[in-house]
N, C-alpha and C positions, 0 to 999 in steps of 0.2 A: 561595547556598552559597559559602563561602570556598574559594578555590583551594588546592591542596596547597602546603605550605611546603617548598621545596627546600633552603633553607639558613637557619639561624638563628644569628646571632652574639650571644652573651649577655655583657653586662657586660665588654666587652673593654677592657683598659688596655694602653697601650704607652708605655714610658719610654725615652728616649735619654739619654745623659749630659747632665745639666743641663736637659733639656726633657721635658715630658709631652706627647706627641703625641696621645694618646687617653686619655680618662678616663671609665670606666663607659659605654662606647658599645655600644648594642644596635641590631641591624639584621637584617632578614629579607628573603628573596627568594622570591616565589611563582611557581608555574608559570603561564605564559601572561600575564605582566605585564611592563611596563617600569617598573622602580623607579628613579627619578631620585635621584642623590646630588648634593647641591648645597651649596656653601659657598665662602667666600673662599679664595684661595690660602693654604695653610698651615693650613687648618682641620682637616686630618686625613684627607681623602678618599683620597688615594693610599696613606697608611699603612694605612688600614682594608682597602683592596683588596689590598695586598701581604701582609697577614696572611691574608686569605682565599685568596690564590693561593700561599701557602707561602714567599714571599720573606722575610718577617719572622716572628719568633715573638712572640706577645703576652706581656707581662709577667704578665698575669692574664686570667681570662675563659675562655670556651670557644666552640667552634663545633659546632653540631649538624647532622648530615647523615644522612638516612635513619634517624633515631632514635638514631644513635650519636653520642656526645659526644667531641670531640677537644680536647685542651688546646692543640695546635698542629698545623699541617700542614706537609709538605714540598712543594716543587714537584711531585714525583712523586705524592704523595697527591692534590693538587689535580687533576692531570691524570687520575689514575685515577678520581676521583670526579666527573669531568665539569665541572670549573670551568676556564674559559678566559678570558684577558685579551687584549684587542686594544688595544695602547697607541697613544698619539698618534703616537709615533715608530715607524712600522710595522717589523715584524721580518722582512719578506720578504727573500729573497736575490736581488738583481737579476740576477745572472749565470745563475741557474737558470731553467728553464721553469716555467710555472704548475703543471704536474702534479708536478714534482720538489719544488716548494715545499710542495705539499699533503701530500706523504708523506715529507718529509725526516726521516731517522731511523727511518722505518717503511716502507721501500720493499718492495713485494710481490716475492717471489722465486719462482722455480721451479727444480726440480732437473733438471739435464741430466747424464746419465752420473754422474760422481763429484764434480760441483761444482754450486753454485747460481749462478744469474744473475738479474738484475732482470727481472721479468715486465712488460715495457713495455705489452703488450696489456691486461693486467688493470689496470695503473695508468692507462692512457688511458681505459678504460671507467668506472672509478670516478671519475676526475677529471671527465669529461664529466657524470656524474650529479650530482656536487656543484656544478659550475658552473651547471647547470640549476636547481638548488634555490635558488641566490642570484640567479638572473636574469642571469647573465653570458654574453654571446654572444661568446666567444673560443675559438680553438683552444687546447686544453690544452697544446700544445707550444710556445706563444708565450713568448719570454723575458719575464720580469717587468719587466726594464728598459724594455720597449717599452710598458708600460701607463701609464695615467693614475693619479693619486692615488686616485680613487674606485674604479678597477678593482683597484688593489693592496689596497684595503680589503676589496673583495669576496673577494679571494683569502684574506685573513686570516679572514673569516667562514667561508668554505668550509673552511679548515683546522680551525676550531673544530667544524664539523659532521662533519669526517672522523673525529674521535675521539668522536663522539656526545656533545658537550658539552651539558649540561643548563642550565648557567648561563654566560652570555656577558657579560663585563664590557667595556664600550666607553668608553674614556677619551678625551674630546674628539674624537669620531669625525667631527664636521663642521667642524673647525677649518680644513681646507685644501680644502673642497669648494665647488663652485659651487652656485647655487640649484637647478639641475636635478639635480645629483648628490646633493644632500641629499634631494630628493623621491624619488629612486630608492632611496637608503639606507633611508628610512622605509618604503618598500614592502617591502623585504627584512626589516626589523625586524617589521613587521606579520605577515609570513608566518611568521617564527620564533615569534612569540607564538601564532599559530594552531596551531603544532606542539607547544605546551606548554612551550617554552623560557622560562627566566627571564632577563630582560635587565636588567643594571645600566647605566644611562646617565649618564655624568658629563659635564656641560657647564655653561658659563656663559651660554649663549644662551637667555634666558628665553622668547622666542616659540616656539622649537623645543621646549623642555621642556614648555610648555603644550600643544603639539600632539601630541607622541608619548608623553608620560608617562601612567601610570595612578596611581602614588603618587609622592610626593616626600619624601625625608628631608633635612633641613637640618642641617649641622654648623657649629658655631662654637666655635673654640678647643678642638677635640678632643672636644666633647660633642654629644649629640643634642638639638637645639633643639626638634624635633618632626617627626612623620611625618603627612602630610596626603594626602587624595585630591586629585588634580590639579583635579578639578571644583569643589573647595571653596575654591580659592585664586586670587588674581590675581597678576600680576607684582609689583605694589607690596607685596603681602603677603609674597612670597618675599624681596624685597629687605630689608624690615624685619626679617624673621627672620634673615637672613644677617648684616647689618651693624648692626642695632639702631637704625637711624635712617633718615629719609627721604633719598633721593639727589636732588641737584640735577639737573635735566634739560636745562638750556640754559646754555651757557658763552660766548655771543656778547658782543662789545663793544657794550654798550647805548648808549654815547655816540656811536656811528658808524652810526646807522640809515640815513643818507643816503649811505653808501659812504665810500671811503677816498681818492678821487681828489685831495682837497686835502691829504692827509697826505704826509709825506716818503717817497720811495721808498728802502727799505732795500736791496733786492736785486732784480736784474733779469737775466733770461736773454733773449738776443737771437739768434734764428735758429739755435738749436741743432739739429744733425742727427747721426744715427748712420748708419754704413754699412749696418747691417742693416734700416734703415727703421723701427725702433722709436721714433725721434724724427725728425720731418721739419720742419725750419725752425720749431721751437717757440719762441715768445716769451711771456713773462709777467712781471708786476711784483708785488712784495710790498711793501706799504706798512707804515709804522710803526703798531703796534697791531693789525695784521690777521693773522688765521690763514687761510691759503689752503689749501683742500683740493682733492684730485684724485680724481674719481670716474671709473668706467669698468668695462667688463667685464674678466674675467680674461683676460690675454693682450693687452690693449690697448696695453701698453708703458709704463705709469706707473712701475713700479719701474725699468725700463731707462732711462727718462728721468732719474730721480733718481740712478741709478748714474753716468750720464754727467756730470751736474752735479757730483757729488761726486768725480769722477776715478777711480771704480772701473771704468769702461768707457770706451773711447776715443771721442772726438768726431770727426766728420768736419769740422764747421765750427761756428761760433757763438761768442758772447762771453758772459762772465759778469761782472756788475758788482756791487760791494758799495759802498754809499754813493757811487754815481756813478763809481767808479774800477774799471777792468778788473782782474780778478785771474786768476791762473793756477791751474788745477785739473787738471793733466795726470795727477796721481796723488792718492790719498787723503791722502798725507803733505802735499802742497802745499795741498790743500783744508783740512786741519786747521790748518796754519800760518796760513792766510788767514781763519780764523774760522768754517769750516763744520763741521757735525756731522751724523752720520747714524745713526739708530737703525734697524738693518736688520730686514727681515721675519722672518728666521729667527734668533732670538737664540741658539739652541743651537749653530748652525754658524758664524755670523759675528758674534755679538753680544758674547761674552765669552771669556776664556781659561780653559779648563776646569781647567788645572793651577795656576791662581793662586787665592789667597784673595781675600776681598772687598776688603781695603785695596789689594792689588796691582792688581786690576782697576780700581778707582776712580782711583788715583793715577797710573796709567801714562801717560795722555794729557797731563795737566798737565806731567809730567816730560819727555815726548818733545817737547812743544810749546815748552818753554823751554830745553831742554838744547842745548848745542852739539853739532854733528855728529849731530843726531837721536837723542841719547841714547847714542851709541857711545863717548863719552868721559866720564870722571869716575865717581863712585860714587853710589849711590842714597842719598838722604837719608831714613833710616828714620823720623825724627821727623816730617818733612814728610808722608811716606806715611801714617802713622797719623793725624796731625792732619787731613789732607785727607779721609780716609775717614770719620773720626768726624763731621766737619762735615756730610757728605752723608748719613750714616746718620741723624742727628738731623733734618735738614731734610726728608728724604724718608720718614722713619719706616720705615726698612728693618728688618724683623723678623729678627733673627739673634742667635746666642749672643754673638758678638763679631765685630769686623772681621777677626779672624784666621781665621774660619771659611771653609772652601772654598766657593766660589760655587755649586758643583754641589749642595750640600746644601740650598739655598734653594728655596722655591716659585717657580713661574713669575713671579708678580707681583713678588716681591722681587728676582728676577734682573733683571727689566726695570728696576726702580728702581736697581739697581747700575749698569746700563748708562747710564741717565739721569744718575746721579750723576757718572759719569766725564766726560760731556760738559759738565755744569754746572761741574765742578771745572776743566775746561779753559777756562772762560769763553768758550765758543763764541758767536758772534753770530747765526748762522743755523742753525736746527735742523730737520733733515728727519726726519720720523717716518713710516716705512713699516710699515703694519699694526701700530700701536703697542700695541694691546691684544689681540692674538691669543692666545687661551688664558688670558685673565686675568679674574678675577672682577669683579663689578659694583662692589664697594667699591674695589678697586685701580684700576679704570677711572675711577671718579669722581675719585680722587686724581690720576691722570695727566692727565685733562681739566682739572682745576683748575690743575695745574702748567703746562700749555700756555697757559692763559689768563693766568696770572701772568707767564710768560715774555714773551708778546706785549705785555702791558700795561707791562712794565718796559723795553720797547724792543728786545727780541730779535725776530728773524724766525722764524716757525713755518710750515713746510710739512707737510701731512699727506696721505699716500696711504692709503686704506682701501677695502676691499670692503664694509664695513658702512655702508650709507646712513644708518641712524639715528645712527651715530657722527659722520659728516660733518655731518649736519644739526644735531646737538647742539653741536658744537664750532666749526665753521668760520664765519667771517664772509663768505667768498666761496668758491664751489665751481666749479672748472674741470672740464668733462667731457672726458675724453680718449678718443679712438677712433682706432685704426689709426695710431698715431704722431703724432696731431695733437690740438690743443685745438679742439673743435668748438663748444662753448658755454661761457659764463661766467655764472654766476648769483650775484647778491647774495643774502644769506641771506633777505631778504624775499620773493624770487621763487622760491626753491629748494623744490621738493617732490620726493618720491620718484618720482612719475609723470613730472615734467618731466625729471629726471635720467636715468631709464631710457629715456625716449623719445629723448633726445639721444644716449645711449650706444649705442643700437641702430640708430636711423634716421638719426642725424647731424643735419644742419641747422645750418650755421654762422651766426654772428651777422651 
């Protein structure tokens, strides 16, 4: 017997100026199921969910809830009808307690004499009950700023339950979680299914989708490619539906199977240490044609090491050499001038300038790198700005209306391409990629992997930090395992396996 349909979206179309984001899109959510929404960045997933949550009004089409048909919803309508979105950028308020976050805007009150006050006792009891339902073992009076990412996510889920949400939309919920935190989140999702809730799960991580999903709908260019039972598809099937082609799985340098020791050393770090212990006398070499990856547990210090290399964090000691000559990287500006580039982990906070358009974001670094006084003197060359941006738009296949479009309007994958375009336009020699495909679809991932390979083959240096072992194994020629501020093992690709890397990351074992 088919489960009750909680929401049905029928023939939804959404047009923005010059762009059709959704065309004749139909989608439904049933009670007690996880319905996965899958597609490349820019396929229309977020637009569809923003229509369901009342952020956007559809150009045409309808939404059916409890037998009633709506032409559009407001955020208030969606909230009243039990539809809740948990965004990748969590909306919790760090300075408030857990219980205050759960009931913000809806604080329980009690009457005392001639005025009303917050009923903290009732709020505490209700908060404790909600936290118990999501399996969170924290005092509800704890400030949210003291919580881990996964705990903040649990607070978001508890907020959805506080208003008795029947449909919970989770947008990239595992993007910042560890393996154990993902396992716990899945246990919470299964409990929500058992309560008859409908879950929309948006993710690019195919193994997780196959584990937690019941049905999957694939979007491509704003249209529904098909809806399948998870049990009837493989990861390869889903990739083909998304991108319309087979995806290359390995990007290693095939001509260097015996290692890179005979190749020229492009970049070298000698005895680099940080005062906080996140890097302790770390040394490594990057050879011509080699992609060097850094694996390790969350908190091992890999990003902190790269920040020190790039001058974004102070070094206590150590040397950095490019083509055998020592270079100064006491600040990111010095690093940039000396040919280093860094694609940071959090592109929304540190990757691009939100108030700039695409051409300004791409052309900024080439200008700063070549201008006198770091760009404080002289005028901006508008023709150079546009020419530079157009070149990268074509080379990286950035999907946009024009290079004058605000970068914030792009999908995550295209935002990442804009960031890459900036560094390529600056003709950087050594590129550091920190979690380069976080929140990016498989098609865009494949393009970025291929670009990394092209960069390495063309003589550029490529360093990759990633928490995704399949990513490191697919791309890197050599993998260094980082643990507690030190490199404990280095594996050539031929000897690298997930088991070996995890063992080295957890148990150590120096070479």
